[in-house]
C-alpha positions in Angstrom: -0.7 20.9 -20.6 -2.9 22.8 -18.2 -2.2 23.5 -13.6 -5.5 21.3 -13.5 -3.8 18.3 -15.4 -0.6 18.1 -14.2 -2.4 18.0 -10.8 -4.7 15.5 -11.3 -1.1 13.0 -13.0 0.7 13.7 -9.5 -1.7 12.7 -8.0 -2.2 9.4 -10.8 1.8 9.2 -9.7 0.8 9.1 -5.6 -1.6 6.1 -6.3 0.3 3.9 -8.2 3.3 4.6 -6.8 1.5 3.4 -3.4 -0.1 0.7 -5.1 3.4 -0.7 -6.1 4.9 -0.1 -2.5 1.8 -1.9 -1.4 2.3 -5.0 -3.8 6.0 -5.1 -2.4 5.3 -5.5 0.7 2.5 -8.1 0.0 5.4 -10.2 -1.6 7.6 -10.6 1.2 5.0 -11.3 3.3 3.2 -14.8 1.0 4.0 -17.9 1.3 3.1 -19.6 -1.9 4.3 -19.2 -4.9 1.8 -18.6 -7.1 0.4 -16.7 -5.0 3.6 -13.8 -4.7 4.7 -14.2 -8.7 0.6 -13.0 -9.3 1.6 -9.9 -6.2 5.0 -9.4 -9.0 2.6 -9.4 -11.7 1.0 -6.5 -10.7 3.9 -5.0 -8.2 5.6 -4.6 -12.3 2.0 -3.2 -14.2 2.1 -0.9 -11.7 5.8 0.1 -12.5 4.6 0.7 -16.0 1.6 2.8 -15.3 3.6 5.1 -13.0 5.9 5.3 -16.6 3.2 6.4 -18.6 2.4 8.8 -16.4 5.6 10.2 -15.5 6.1 10.5 -20.2 3.4 12.4 -20.1 4.5 15.6 -17.8 
């Protein structure tokens, strides 16, 4: 893998980590259980994407 490709993966990992953290924070502040469940699903999806990128390296 080229250094540039590794940079792209590193950026993608950072973005997915940020998005997962944002979902975690949003879920903490939500009162509606249905909406909270949807945000938790988004959090899990971002973790899956993070894991997929991580496994590329």
